[in-house]
N, C-alpha and C positions, 0 to 999 in steps of 0.2 A: 774640706771635702766634703762631697757629698756621702746620706744616706746612701746604702745599697738597696736601690730597689724591691720591694716580695715578691713582684711580679711583670711581666711586661706587662703590662697599661700602665705601672706607674712609671717605666719606662720613657715611655714615646711626649711626653709634657715635658719631659727634662733632657730627651737631646732635643728637644725641638728650640727649648728657651737655651742653651746651648749654640745654637747650630743661628739661629735668628744676633744674639748675643758677639758672634762670634764678626758676620758676615754683615753688623753695624761696625767693626773698629777695621775693618777694612772697607769699608765706607769712609769710614770719619781719614783712615789716609791717606786712603785716591787722590778723597775730593782734598789734603791738605797739601798734597803733592801737585795736583794740578790748581789749587791756586798760589800754590808759588813759581813754579813753572811759565801761565803767566804771568805772573806779572813781574819775571826775570826776564821771559822771551816781550814781556809791554816796553820794560823798560829799553830793554836795547835796540827793536825796534825805535824809540820815542827820542832817542835817543842820536840815533843815525838820523834820524828825523831832522829834529835838528841842530844838527849837522853840513845838510847837503842846504836846511834851505839858508842856514845864515852865512852861508860858502858862497849864492846867489845860482844853486844849481839848479832849485829844485821853485815851482810859488804850489801855493795854500791856498788850497776853497776853504770856506765856513766850518764844514764837517771837519775837516784836519783828514783829507782829499792831499797828499804833496804829487806832482804831473810839470812832466815837462815832455811838454808837444814838441817831438821835431817831425811831425808832417802834419800841414792845421789838414787839407786833404781839400775835397773841389763839388765837394758831391751835395747830399743833403746829411744831418742832425741827424743817429737815431732814437727813436723814440716812442713807448709801448707798449705797443706787438707787431713789430717790424722785428720780423727773420736776420739775425748777423752773423754775417758769412766774415769770417776773422780765421789771423791766424795771431798765437797768443804764442810765450813762455812762464811761465810762471816759478822763480824761484825765492827761497830766503833771504833776509838780509846776509847773511854771508855767499849766497852766489849757488848755493847750492840748488836744482832744476826737481820744483815738483809733478808739476806739470806741461804741455805741451797741446799741442795739436798738431800728434806726426814726431816725425822726425829732431830735436830741440826749434818748436815751433816757421818750421820749412811749410806742414801743410794744413787747407782749412778746416776749420768745423764751418756751422753752423747750428746755429743756437736760434731759444727763443729773452732777445733784450731785457723781456722780464723774468726774468727766471737767472737771473748773474744778480753778483753777490752788486748791494747798493758802489760800497769801491768804483767797480770796474763800470753800474748805470754811470754813472757820473764821470768819470774818465771817458768811455763814448762818449759821452753827448757836447768833449769840448774837441773831438772833433768830426770829418768830416767822412764821408763813404771815401777811397783814398787815402786818408786821415793815417799816419804813427801819434802814438803816443807812451813813455814810458811814465807806471803806480805805480808807487808806494803809495799801500791799502793800509790804514791802519786794523787793532784788529776789528776795531768798531764798528769799521766797514766795509768786513771781510768776514769774517768765521768767529770771532768773538773768545771765546774764554776759555771756551772747551772745545774741549780735543775733535777734529773731524778730517779722521781717514787717514789719507800721512800728513796731516799738518796739527800737529802741535800749538795747545793753549795757548792766549797768547801775541798771537804769531805777528809780528807786520811782514806784507807777503809784495815779494818785485813782477810787475811785469810787464811786461812788451807785448807791446797789440798796437796789429795792424789791421783798421776794418777795410774788408775787399769790399763790400754791398751789403743796400742792404733789401730786405726779399729778391731775394736771387729766384732764376722762373727756375733753373733746371737743378734742384735742393733734393736732397733723395732723403725724406721722413722717417724712410722704415729704417736707413740701412745706416752704417756706421759714420758718417761725414756727419750726425745732427744728434750733437752729446752738447753735454753739460760739460763748460773746466770744474776741475777741482776749486 
């Protein structure tokens, strides 16, 4: 036990040291929990992807993106500065929906292609306007090993995407229609 300080001026460094030690301990616990959760989630996602691949349900790119093209579409492929109009539904591997374009992915959003996570960008390049694809995005192509909003660390994400149009004329950049998927 620390000796009692003689005056308040001696108390400040003691209190500061105590607070720093508690904060460091809390950070250490938090980081250990994040690492453990990320590892568990990454393993569960990798196991699912391995099963889907071995059953022939998906294909895999060199980056690790797993996908199933539903409809290739007939327009052009998205790139760099395109404004993308799409419908999507994002879920965890257990099927829990964490985000969508409106009511369970039935409405569209307009967003910049370059602002999408890398797994989204890679997957959208595989279809053309009017096309749809199911993506299985491992953490390294999604949000990684840090918790992001409602997405736990190390999460493999499943997206059902429909690429409606590129560079739509009637987009509303100031309104609710323009957003970035989580």
